[in-house]
N, C-alpha and C positions, 0 to 999 in steps of 0.2 A: 566921712567926717568933713565938717567945715573947719579947716585947720585954723584960720585966724581967730574965729570965735572960740574954738576949743582951747587954744593956747591962752587967750585972754581969761577964760573961765578958770583954767588951771592956775594961772597967776593969782587970781582972786582967792581961790581956795588956799593957796600958800600964804597969802596975806592974812586971811582969817586964822590960819593955824598959828602964825606968829603972834597974833593978837591974843589968842586964847592960852597958848602954852609957851614955856621957855624952851624953844627949839633953836638949834644953831644952823643946821644945814638941812635942806629939803631937796629930794630928787623925786620927780614924778614924771612918768612917761606912759603913754598909751599907744600901743601899736595900731597901725591901720593897714589896710590891704589884707592879703590872705594870711591868716594865722592858723597854722595846722592844729588839729585837735590835740589837746594835751600840753600845748605850749602856752606860756603866760601872755596875756594881752596887756596887762597893767603891771607896772612896777612902781612901788612907792617906798622910799627910804627916808628916815628922819633921824637926825642925831640930836641928842639932848643930854644935859648933865643928869637928868632924872629919867629913869626908865618909864615911869608911869606917864610922864608928859609925852615921850616919844610914842608909846603904844596908843595912847588916847588920840594923839594927833594923826597917826596912821589910820586908825579906825574912822575918825572924822573924814579924812581925805578920801578914802575909798567910797564912803557913803555919799559924800558931796559930789565926787566925780561922776558916779553913776546917776545922780539926780540932776546935775546941772550941765555937764559937758556934752555938747552935741556930737556924739559919735554913735553911729548905728552899725548894726552888723547884718550881713546877708548870709543866711545859712544855706549851704550847698550840700546836696546829698549825692552819693554816687549814682544811684539809679532810682528815679521816681517809680513808684509802683503802688500796689495795694497797701494802704496804711502808711505810705511814705509820701510826704508832700514834695512838690517840685521845689527847686531853688527859689528863694524869695527873701525879701527884706523882712526882718523881724523887728518890730517896734520895741524900744526899751521902755518897759512899763514903769520903770523908776524915774525916767527923765521927766522933769517938770518944766521944761522950757516952753517958749511960746508955741501955741498950736498953729498949724499951717492951714 
């Protein structure tokens, strides 16, 4: 992950959420480094006087985070072998940031 850019984009997403819905508090985090299988890598929480606003804002946030925030993952397998790829970086097909 490129942390300064990721944090900037996450703040922009929060600003967009505030512009679209009546939300009070937003908490959004994305883990980096090794994240064991089965553990969450993204957490988003939104408080709002209205349930629909909170739910729609969370839905928007996860979609935007996946599309805009420059965080990549490297898949690591126990043992490369037949039908199992070696460890490698996996592109996020949903990310629409600048091409390298």
